[in-house]
C-alpha positions in Angstrom: 0.0 0.0 0.0 1.5 3.3 -1.1 2.3 6.2 1.2 1.2 9.6 0.1 1.3 13.1 1.4 -1.7 15.4 0.8 -3.2 18.6 2.1 -6.5 17.4 3.6 -9.6 19.5 4.5 -10.9 19.2 8.1 -14.4 17.9 8.0 -15.1 18.6 11.7 -14.3 17.6 15.2 -16.2 16.6 18.3 -15.3 16.0 22.0 -15.3 12.4 23.2 -14.9 12.8 27.0 -11.6 14.7 27.5 -10.4 13.7 24.0 -11.2 15.1 20.6 -12.2 13.1 17.5 -10.7 15.0 14.5 -12.3 14.1 11.1 -10.5 14.8 7.9 -11.7 14.4 4.3 -9.7 11.4 2.9 -8.7 12.8 -0.4 -6.4 10.3 -2.1 -5.1 8.7 1.1 -5.8 5.1 1.9 -6.6 4.2 5.5 -4.0 1.4 5.6 -3.9 -1.5 8.0 -5.2 -1.0 11.6 -2.3 0.0 13.8 -0.5 1.9 11.1 -0.2 5.7 11.7 -0.2 9.0 9.9 1.9 12.2 10.4 -0.4 15.2 10.8 0.8 18.7 10.4 0.3 20.6 13.7 -0.4 24.3 12.9 2.3 26.6 14.3 4.6 23.7 15.3 7.8 22.6 13.5 7.2 18.9 13.6 4.1 16.9 12.7 2.4 14.5 15.2 2.1 10.8 14.7 -1.4 9.5 15.1 -3.0 6.1 14.6 -6.2 5.9 12.6 -9.3 5.6 14.8 -12.1 5.3 12.3 -12.3 5.2 8.5 -15.9 6.0 7.5 -16.5 6.5 3.7 -14.5 9.5 2.5 -12.9 10.3 5.8 -10.1 9.6 8.2 -10.7 10.1 11.9 -8.1 10.5 14.6 -8.6 10.5 18.4 -6.4 13.1 20.1 -5.5 13.7 23.7 -4.6 17.5 24.0 -1.5 17.1 26.2 0.8 19.5 24.5 1.1 22.4 22.0 1.0 20.1 18.9 -2.1 18.1 19.9 -3.8 21.2 21.3 -3.3 22.9 17.9 -4.8 19.9 16.1 -7.8 19.9 18.5 -8.4 23.6 17.8 -8.8 23.1 14.0 -12.1 24.2 12.5 -14.1 22.6 9.7 -12.6 23.9 6.4 -9.1 24.2 7.7 -6.4 22.3 5.8 -3.4 20.4 7.0 -0.7 18.2 5.4 -1.0 14.5 6.2 1.5 11.8 5.4 0.6 8.1 5.5 -0.1 5.3 6.1 3.2 4.5 7.8 4.7 1.7 9.8 3.5 -1.8 10.4 0.0 -2.5 11.8 -1.6 -5.5 13.4 -1.7 -8.9 11.8 -5.3 -9.8 11.3 -4.9 -13.6 10.9 -5.8 -14.4 14.5 -8.2 -17.1 15.6 -9.6 -15.7 18.9 -8.9 -11.9 19.0 -9.3 -9.8 22.2 -8.7 -6.1 22.0 -7.1 -4.4 25.0 -6.7 -0.7 25.3 -5.6 1.7 28.0 -6.5 5.4 28.0 -5.7 7.1 24.6 -4.5 3.6 23.6 -8.1 3.1 22.6 -7.3 5.2 19.5 -6.5 2.4 16.9 -9.0 -0.1 18.3 -12.3 1.0 16.7 -10.8 0.7 13.2 -9.2 -2.6 14.2 -12.5 -3.9 15.6 -14.2 -3.3 12.3 -11.5 -5.2 10.4 -11.9 -8.1 12.8 -15.7 -8.0 12.8 -16.0 -6.6 16.3 -14.4 -9.1 18.7 -14.6 -8.7 22.5 -12.6 -5.8 23.9 -11.6 -4.6 27.4 -10.7 -0.9 28.0 -9.1 0.7 31.0 -9.3 4.4 31.9 -8.0 6.5 34.8 -11.3 8.4 35.4 -15.0 8.0 34.5 -14.8 11.0 32.2 -12.0 9.4 30.2 -14.1 6.2 30.1 -16.7 8.2 28.0 -14.4 7.4 25.1 -15.5 3.8 25.3 -18.5 4.9 23.3 -16.3 4.6 20.2 -16.1 0.8 20.8 -19.6 -0.3 21.7 -19.8 -3.5 23.7 -16.4 -3.3 25.3 -15.9 -4.2 28.9 -14.7 -1.0 30.7 -12.7 -0.8 33.9 -11.7 2.4 35.7 -8.7 2.9 38.0 -7.8 1.4 40.4 -9.0 -1.7 38.5 -6.6 -2.5 35.7 -7.3 -4.2 32.3 -4.4 -6.6 33.1 -6.5 -7.9 36.0 -9.0 -9.3 33.4 -8.6 -12.8 32.1 -6.5 -12.6 29.0 -5.5 -16.3 28.7 -6.6 -18.2 25.7 -7.0 -15.1 23.6 -5.0 -13.6 20.8 -4.4 -10.2 22.4 -4.1 -7.1 20.3 -3.3 -4.1 22.6 -2.4 -0.5 22.7 -1.8 1.6 25.8 0.8 2.9 28.3 4.1 1.1 28.6 3.5 -0.4 32.0 0.3 -2.0 30.7 2.0 -3.3 27.6 4.9 -4.8 29.7 2.4 -6.5 31.9 0.6 -8.0 28.9 3.9 -9.1 27.4 4.7 -11.0 30.6 1.6 -13.0 30.6 0.7 -13.2 26.8 4.0 -13.7 24.8 2.0 -14.1 21.6 0.3 -10.7 22.0 0.6 -7.9 19.4 1.4 -4.6 21.1 1.3 -1.1 19.6 4.0 1.1 21.2 4.2 4.8 21.4 7.3 7.0 20.8 8.2 10.5 19.8 8.6 10.6 16.0 10.0 13.4 13.9 9.9 12.0 10.4 7.8 8.9 10.4 9.8 6.9 7.9 13.1 5.9 9.7 15.5 8.7 8.7 15.9 10.4 12.0 16.1 7.5 14.5 14.2 9.7 16.9 11.8 6.8 17.8 14.5 4.1 18.2 14.1 1.7 21.1 16.3 -1.2 22.1 14.9 -4.7 21.5 17.0 -7.8 21.9 20.1 -5.7 22.1 19.3 -3.9 18.8 18.0 -0.5 18.0 14.6 -0.7 16.3 12.8 2.2 14.7 9.2 2.1 15.8 8.1 4.0 12.8 9.5 1.3 10.5 9.7 -2.0 12.4 6.7 -1.0 14.5 4.6 0.5 16.0 3.0 -2.9 16.4 5.5 -5.5 17.7 5.1 -9.1 19.0 5.2 -9.3 22.8 7.9 -11.9 22.5 10.3 -9.2 21.2 
């Protein structure tokens, strides 16, 4: 699937709990494989922001944002009709050839799961959030089991499932310890999105791996 860069028009945005769902007109970009990501131009900022695709309705690409810094705040402030440059799809997504999928998300790690759920015909899912307000985002994945801190998603029974997860590092490490066959989507700061800058390199098995190229989805055994 080819990667392209286009200047896309903002179709609109809406709050989802404390998060923002940003909808862009798709133009000539393909949605790619669930778990892949796009680099979105952040108005007024030097570097774009990497975001996994949340939903791919006809003619649109939708991204779930957590406004935690100047870049994501600028993206959340976009109005319908604004235009930004978007590059993608990039990286490696989830393998979909699994027999008994279970989606596991923590916080903003929910972001790639609605699109993944559609591709897998809506398997069971469990989502964890730190507050009830953050848990309002579970509306994007109807039917998911939801837990709120201090209950953790890793306290749920994950055995016997093909786990596909995205969330904070401690959650992913805990899943890797109990589910070595899990597929885990990791987060890292990215400057280019295609492996040139090594800004997202992490050490795996004694080697530096660029999450934007080898990942962001990696097998837990790695």
